[in-house]
C-alpha positions in Angstrom: -67.0 17.4 25.8 -64.9 15.1 23.5 -63.2 18.5 22.3 -62.5 19.3 25.9 -61.1 15.9 26.9 -58.9 15.9 23.6 -57.4 19.2 24.5 -56.7 18.1 28.1 -55.1 15.0 26.8 -52.8 16.9 24.2 -51.8 19.3 26.9 -50.9 16.6 29.3 -48.8 14.7 26.3 -47.1 18.0 25.7 -46.4 18.8 29.2 -44.8 15.2 29.6 -42.8 15.4 26.7 -41.4 18.8 27.5 -40.7 17.4 31.0 -38.9 14.3 29.7 -37.3 15.9 26.7 -33.9 16.7 28.2 -33.5 12.9 29.4 -34.8 11.7 25.9 -32.4 13.8 24.1 -29.5 12.6 26.5 -30.4 9.2 26.0 -30.5 9.6 22.2 -27.1 11.3 22.5 -25.8 8.6 24.6 -26.6 5.8 22.2 -25.2 7.8 19.2 -21.8 8.1 20.9 -21.9 4.7 22.1 -22.1 3.6 18.6 -19.5 5.6 17.4 -17.2 4.7 20.2 -17.5 1.0 19.6 -17.6 1.0 15.9 -14.7 -1.1 14.5 -15.7 -0.5 10.8 -13.3 1.3 8.4 -12.4 1.2 4.7 -10.8 -1.9 3.4 -7.1 -1.4 3.6 -3.7 -3.1 3.6 -0.6 -1.4 5.3 2.6 -3.3 4.4 6.2 -2.4 5.5 9.1 -4.4 4.3 12.2 -4.3 6.6 15.0 -5.2 4.3 18.6 -6.1 4.9 20.9 -4.1 2.4 24.1 -5.5 3.4 26.6 -6.9 0.9 25.3 -10.5 0.9 21.6 -9.3 -0.2 22.4 -8.1 -3.7 20.3 -10.7 -5.3 17.3 -10.1 -2.9 17.3 -6.5 -3.5 17.2 -6.8 -7.3 14.2 -9.2 -6.9 12.4 -6.6 -4.6 13.0 -4.2 -7.4 11.3 -6.5 -9.9 8.6 -7.9 -7.7 7.3 -5.2 -5.6 4.5 -4.3 -8.1 3.5 -7.9 -8.3 3.2 -8.1 -4.5 1.2 -4.8 -4.5 -1.2 -6.3 -7.2 -1.4 -9.6 -5.2 -2.6 -7.7 -2.0 -5.1 -5.6 -4.2 -7.0 -8.6 -5.4 -9.1 -8.9 -2.3 -12.8 -8.8 -3.3 -13.1 -5.6 -1.2 -10.5 -3.9 -3.3 -8.5 -2.5 -0.4 -6.4 0.5 -0.5 -2.6 -0.4 -0.6 -0.1 1.5 1.4 3.5 0.5 1.4 6.6 1.5 3.3 10.3 0.4 3.7 13.0 0.2 6.4 16.3 -0.6 5.0 19.0 -1.7 7.3 22.6 -2.4 7.7 24.6 -2.1 10.8 26.6 0.3 12.9 29.7 1.4 11.3 28.3 1.1 7.7 27.1 4.0 5.7 23.7 4.0 7.5 22.2 2.1 10.2 18.4 2.3 8.9 16.6 4.3 6.1 13.0 4.8 6.5 10.5 5.3 3.9 7.0 6.0 5.4 3.9 4.3 4.6 2.0 5.8 1.5 -0.4 5.0 -1.5 2.2 6.7 -3.6 4.0 3.5 -4.5 5.8 5.3 -7.4 7.8 7.6 -5.0 8.4 4.4 -2.8 9.6 2.4 -5.8 11.9 5.4 -7.0 13.7 5.3 -3.5 14.0 1.5 -3.5 15.7 1.9 -7.0 18.4 3.8 -5.2 19.3 0.9 -2.9 22.2 -1.3 -3.3 23.9 -4.1 -1.4 27.1 -3.0 0.7 28.5 -3.2 4.3 27.9 -6.0 6.8 30.3 -8.8 6.8 30.5 -9.4 10.5 27.4 -11.6 10.9 24.8 -10.1 12.9 23.2 -7.0 11.7 21.2 -4.1 13.2 17.7 -5.9 13.0 16.4 -4.8 16.5 16.9 -1.0 15.2 15.2 -1.8 12.1 12.1 -3.5 13.6 12.0 -0.7 16.1 11.7 1.9 13.3 9.2 -0.1 11.5 6.7 -0.1 14.3 7.5 3.3 15.9 8.8 5.4 13.1 6.2 4.5 10.5 2.7 6.4 10.4 0.5 3.4 10.9 -3.2 4.4 10.5 -5.7 4.0 13.5 -8.1 2.1 11.3 -9.0 -1.0 13.1 -10.1 -2.8 10.0 -6.9 -2.4 8.2 -4.5 -5.4 7.8 -1.2 -4.1 9.1 1.9 -6.3 8.5 5.6 -6.2 8.6 7.8 -8.5 6.4 11.3 -8.8 8.0 13.6 -9.9 5.2 17.4 -10.7 5.7 20.0 -13.5 6.2 21.8 -12.4 9.3 20.5 -12.6 13.1 20.2 -9.5 15.2 22.9 -8.1 17.4 21.8 -8.8 21.0 24.9 -7.2 22.3 24.3 -3.4 21.5 23.6 -1.7 25.0 20.8 0.6 25.2 19.0 -0.7 22.1 15.5 -2.0 22.5 15.4 -5.8 21.7 12.8 -7.6 19.5 10.9 -9.4 22.3 9.8 -5.9 23.6 9.3 -4.6 19.8 7.1 -7.5 18.9 5.0 -7.0 21.8 4.6 -3.4 21.0 3.5 -4.4 17.5 1.0 -6.9 18.6 -0.5 -4.2 21.0 -0.9 -1.9 18.0 -2.4 -4.8 15.7 0.6 -5.1 13.6 1.8 -8.7 12.5 5.4 -9.4 11.9 6.5 -12.1 9.4 9.9 -13.0 8.9 11.6 -14.3 5.7 15.0 -15.8 5.9 17.1 -15.5 2.9 19.8 -18.3 2.6 20.6 -21.0 5.2 22.7 -19.3 7.8 21.9 -21.5 10.9 22.4 -18.6 13.4 19.3 -16.8 11.8 16.8 -19.5 12.1 16.1 -19.3 15.9 15.7 -15.6 16.2 13.7 -15.3 12.9 11.2 -17.9 14.1 11.0 -16.5 17.6 10.5 -12.8 16.0 7.5 -14.5 13.9 6.1 -16.2 16.7 6.3 -13.2 19.3 4.8 -11.0 16.4 1.8 -13.3 15.7 3.3 -13.9 12.2 4.9 -16.6 10.3 8.5 -17.9 9.4 9.6 -19.2 6.0 12.9 -19.4 4.3 13.7 -18.9 0.6 16.9 -19.0 -1.3 19.6 -16.1 -1.1 18.1 -14.2 -4.1 14.6 -14.6 -2.9 13.1 -17.5 -5.0 10.6 -15.2 -6.6 9.0 -16.5 -9.8 9.9 -13.8 -12.3 9.2 -14.2 -16.0 9.3 -11.5 -18.9 6.6 -11.8 -21.4 6.0 -10.6 -25.2 3.3 -8.2 -24.0 5.5 -6.3 -21.4 6.9 -3.6 -23.9 3.6 -2.7 -25.1 2.0 -2.5 -21.7 4.9 -0.5 -20.4 4.3 2.0 -23.6 0.7 2.3 -23.0 1.4 2.9 -19.2 3.9 5.7 -19.9 1.0 7.3 -22.2 -1.5 7.0 -19.4 1.0 8.7 -17.0 1.1 11.7 -19.4 -2.7 12.4 -19.1 -2.3 13.3 -15.3 -3.4 17.1 -14.7 -2.7 18.4 -11.3 -4.2 21.5 -9.7 -4.1 23.4 -6.5 -1.8 26.0 -5.0 1.9 26.4 -5.9 3.0 24.2 -3.1 0.5 21.5 -3.8 1.5 21.4 -7.7 5.1 21.4 -6.5 4.5 18.3 -4.4 3.0 16.6 -7.4 6.1 17.4 -9.3 8.0 15.1 -7.1 5.6 12.3 -7.8 5.8 13.1 -11.8 9.7 13.0 -11.3 9.5 9.5 -9.5 7.4 8.2 -12.2 9.8 9.3 -14.8 12.5 7.8 -13.1 11.2 4.5 -13.0 10.1 4.6 -16.5 13.8 5.3 -17.3 15.6 2.8 -15.2 13.3 0.0 -14.2 12.8 -3.0 -16.7 10.1 -3.5 -19.1 8.8 -6.3 -17.0 8.7 -4.2 -14.0 6.9 -1.3 -15.7 4.3 -3.8 -17.0 3.5 -5.1 -13.5 3.2 -1.6 -12.6 0.7 -0.9 -15.2 -1.4 -3.9 -14.2 -1.6 -2.6 -10.7 -2.4 0.8 -11.8 -5.4 -0.3 -13.6 -6.7 -2.2 -10.6 -9.2 -0.5 -8.1 -6.6 -0.1 -5.7 -4.1 1.3 -8.1 -5.8 4.4 -8.8 -4.5 6.1 -5.4 -0.9 5.5 -6.9 -1.6 6.3 -10.5 -3.3 9.7 -9.9 -2.9 10.6 -6.1 -4.7 13.5 -4.8 -5.6 16.8 -6.6 -5.7 15.1 -10.2 -8.1 17.3 -12.1 -9.6 14.8 -14.5 -10.2 12.0 -11.9 -11.5 14.6 -9.3 -14.0 16.0 -11.7 -15.1 12.7 -13.3 -15.8 11.3 -9.7 -17.7 14.3 -8.8 -15.4 15.3 -6.0 -15.0 18.9 -7.4 -16.6 21.1 -9.9 -14.4 23.0 -12.5 -16.2 26.3 -11.5 -14.9 26.0 -8.0 -11.3 26.0 -8.8 -9.5 29.4 -9.0 -7.9 30.1 -12.4 -4.5 30.3 -10.9 -4.8 27.0 -9.4 -5.6 25.2 -12.7 -3.0 23.0 -14.7 -1.0 25.6 -16.7 -2.3 24.1 -20.1 -5.8 25.0 -19.2 -5.5 28.5 -17.9 -5.7 30.3 -21.1 -8.7 28.5 -22.5 -12.2 29.5 -22.2 -14.5 27.4 -19.7 -16.2 25.6 -22.5 -12.7 24.7 -24.1 -11.5 23.5 -20.6 -14.4 21.1 -20.4 -13.9 19.8 -23.7 -10.1 19.2 -22.9 -11.1 17.3 -19.7 -13.6 15.3 -21.4 -11.2 14.2 -24.3 -8.6 13.3 -21.5 -11.1 11.0 -19.8 -11.9 9.4 -23.0 -8.1 8.8 -24.0 -7.6 7.3 -20.5 -10.6 5.0 -20.9 -9.2 3.6 -24.0 -5.5 3.3 -22.8 -6.8 1.4 -19.5 -9.1 -0.9 -21.7 -6.0 -1.8 -24.0 -3.7 -2.4 -21.1 -6.3 -4.7 -19.5 -6.6 -6.6 -22.7 -2.7 -7.0 -23.1 -2.6 -7.7 -19.2 -5.0 -10.7 -19.8 -2.9 -12.1 -22.5 0.3 -11.7 -20.3 -1.4 -13.5 -17.4 -2.2 -16.4 -19.9 1.3 -16.6 -21.0 2.7 -16.5 -17.4 0.3 -19.3 -16.4 1.6 -21.3 -19.1 5.3 -20.8 -17.8 4.2 -21.7 -14.2 2.6 -24.9 -15.6 5.9 -25.8 -17.7 7.8 -25.2 -14.4 5.6 -27.7 -12.4 4.0 -24.8 -10.4 5.3 -21.9 -8.1 4.3 -23.5 -4.7 7.7 -22.9 -3.5 8.1 -19.3 -4.7 8.2 -16.2 -2.8 5.1 -15.1 -4.5 3.2 -17.9 -3.4 4.2 -17.9 0.2 3.6 -14.2 0.6 0.0 -14.7 -1.1 -0.8 -17.5 1.3 0.3 -15.4 4.4 -1.7 -12.3 3.1 -4.8 -14.5 2.6 -4.8 -16.2 5.9 -3.7 -13.1 8.1 -6.0 -10.6 6.2 -9.1 -12.8 6.5 -9.9 -11.8 10.1 -10.2 -8.1 8.8 -12.7 -9.1 6.4 -10.5 -9.4 3.4 -11.1 -12.3 1.0 -8.4 -13.5 -1.5 -9.1 -16.3 -3.7 -7.3 -15.6 -7.0 -3.8 -16.8 -6.0 -0.6 -14.6 -6.5 0.1 -12.2 -9.5 3.3 -12.7 -11.1 
């Protein structure tokens, strides 16, 4: 009797489950889609675009930017969450100059961005107002901002002259700032020099862009110091760059040749101090994306992203193609070991460099009024709602 009752119970349970299965599956699917649709989580990231006046009066600031961009990147990379760092640039002048704007899109390949920055010089302008509206519009609408809601997205407008408000048919900054806020992009303004006509629009742009305004001296007021360790760090950094091995199709490897050329350019033309700052950034967790980029063989194999056996022979770096598989593995292992040694040596020298700079900052009575400190404080406060925690101060 018990067996019969058990059988009937199992039958009824099964029938009920079958009857309600479509509803249960639909409910489960609805829950999953709901969670996916409302999720605001994403990888920690900082996306920063500098909108830079490159007219004649800005020569000092442009040179400062060439020296300090790596320090700024390292400062932004210091968050406990080790965010990825993407940078872009909009250079602007005015109608009638050689160009109105030039746009360099956001990328984790800071070497290529920096190589382009090195080509900029100050020229043109001279009539007071500049094409600020056009530059801001390009920064918001011509840049490939991500859809990551967890990313701290920020524009730094840097210049010394007010915007032209008399150009017909041009979108003006109140509308542009509203579009930026709607997309989660903060606009900060940095006024170089003391032109009084610039103060009010710069402050208003920052207010409308949910950002902040501050003023620095005409050349930028950054705290820049050369150290006795810069040359050794720069040389080790060049050796580290030489260990990169790119693989992939012919087109993919040609793309990487552009990055290698950009790196070579900065080694040849930038200062020792700038190259040392780049090395410090590249050995940070965030700097790996710039140092290696995508499809770098040693990094991808070491991280487990790919297996050597899965790569076609014609897609291997040329130096490895003639080797037997065992020789290829050994060469990759040697390169990985060499990298570890180089990075450890750079880290050791970087620590001594930091101590040296800390002493110089103390001798100078602090760097509270420097561009470095002001940018750090803005990033710290504005990135906090995105879950990024900064506590180490600026990197110089």
